[in-house]
N, C-alpha and C positions, 0 to 999 in steps of 0.2 A: 521419558516416560522412564527407564530405566534410571537415569542420574534423581530423577526425585521419589520412586522408588531405594533406592540404595540407599538414600538422604536420611530417609522415613527410619529403615530398619536400624540403622546406627544409634536412629536420635532416641528409638522406643529400645532399643535395645541398653542404648545406656540410659535414661530416664530410670528405667529398669533397676540400675547397677546388677546386669550380667556383665557377663563374659563371652566371647565370641566363642570360645571353646564350651562353655557352659550351653548357648542355643544352639552352637552346633551337635553335641549330644542328643541334645531336644531331638532336633532333626534328625537323626542317625544320621547326620553326613560328616564329613571331617571338617578341620576349624577350616585349614585354607582354599575347601568350598565357600562355607561359608560367608570369610572372606571378600572372595571376589562379588559375591551377591552385594554387600553391604558395602562396595565401591565401586560399584556398576562397569563390573570388567566382565558379569556374567549376568544376566536376564536372571531371574529367581523364579521355579515351575510354582505354576497355579495350585499345587497339591501343598507345598511348604508356605506358599503366602496360610493356605488355608490357615494351617496347625498354627503361625504364627499370630493366625489372628482371634484363633482361642487361645494364646499362653496372654497376647496382650491385654486382651477385652476389647478388640476393635471390632467392627465392621471392615471387610477389606477393602469397600471404596478409599478407606484410609488409608491404605499405604499409597493411594496418586495423588495426593493434595499435596498442594505446592506452601500448604501454609500450615505448620504444624501448632498454632493454636487451636486446631481441632481436636488436638490430644489434651489439651485441658482437662476437664472434666473425668476424658478418661483414667489422665496419671494421679488424680485425688486418691485415688483409692488403691494405686499401685502396690504390689508386692515388693518392699525393698527389704532384704533379706541378707545375711552374709554365709558366706559357705551353702548355700543351696547345692542339692544333690539334682540329678537326672529325675531321677523317681519321685519329687519335690516338684519338679516345673512340670508334670502330666497331671500329677493334680491338680495344681493351678490352675494348668489350662482348662480340665475338666469343667471342675469350679467356675472358672469366667464362662466357658461357654455353657453354661448354664445358666450365665444371669443374663446372657447375651439373647439367650432363649425368652427366656422369660421376659425382659425388656421388649422384645419384638409382641408375643402374645400380649402384652400391656395395650402395646399401639395399634394391635388388629381389633384389639376390643372396643379402645375411645374410637377409631375410624366408622 
């Protein structure tokens, strides 16, 4: 399972054109620690996965998916910018967490 999560971390980061350094800064860890999570050397803590789910605008279960096709719809609205700063990433994550919550509420109201 650790390898699947590692693969998805790298896939999502690359699809959003983020560097390991910028993601590590957003997570408030050093780049080498993040690189260990992305390579599968170490297991990423749950609280960091939660932060990344906001940054990437995905549900937590998606980090455990073996088929990256589950990311197709989500990546259609991915932010792809150059020279992004740590504070920008926090704003993007906050915005995406609001969108995720709104979509969840819509699903609950339809049920």
